[in-house]
C-alpha positions in Angstrom: 82.2 93.8 97.7 85.5 95.1 98.9 88.6 93.2 100.1 90.9 95.5 101.9 93.2 93.3 104.0 95.6 92.6 101.2 95.7 96.3 100.2 96.3 97.4 103.8 99.3 95.0 103.8 100.7 96.7 100.8 99.5 94.6 98.0 98.1 96.1 94.8 95.5 93.4 94.6 92.1 93.5 96.3 89.8 96.2 95.2 86.2 97.2 95.3 83.8 95.5 92.9 80.3 96.8 92.2 77.4 94.4 91.6 77.7 95.4 87.9 81.4 94.4 87.9 80.8 91.1 89.5 77.8 90.4 87.2 80.0 91.1 84.2 82.8 88.9 85.5 80.4 86.0 86.1 78.9 86.4 82.6 82.3 86.3 81.0 83.0 83.1 82.9 79.5 81.8 81.9 78.6 81.4 85.6 75.3 82.3 87.3 75.0 85.3 89.6 73.1 85.1 92.8 73.4 87.5 95.7 73.7 85.7 99.1 74.1 86.6 102.8 77.2 85.7 104.7 75.4 82.5 105.7 74.6 81.7 102.0 70.9 82.4 102.3 69.0 84.4 99.6 69.1 88.2 100.2 65.7 89.7 100.9 64.3 92.4 98.5 65.0 95.3 100.8 68.7 94.3 101.2 69.0 93.7 97.4 67.5 97.2 96.7 69.9 98.8 99.1 72.9 97.1 97.4 71.6 98.3 94.1 71.4 101.9 95.3 75.0 101.7 96.6 76.1 100.2 93.2 74.6 103.2 91.4 76.7 105.6 93.6 79.8 103.6 94.1 81.6 104.9 91.0 81.2 108.5 92.0 83.0 107.9 95.4 85.5 105.4 94.1 88.0 108.1 92.9 88.0 109.5 96.4 88.9 106.2 98.0 91.6 105.4 95.4 93.2 108.8 96.2 93.4 107.9 99.9 95.4 104.7 99.3 98.8 105.1 100.7 98.1 108.2 102.7 
């Protein structure tokens, strides 16, 4: 999940969160985690697997994206 509108407007808030990041935040708040579509339906297995693969690679590309902020 990534919120970029605020950052494009010059804010330092709004940043990419991986599935692991969101799961950790939910656990800290003692809240359940459930991946949903934009219409709040359950995500099918193929889509969940694709998100998991992205999550595994996200940290390796994140430094590149952070370096581009403000350029």
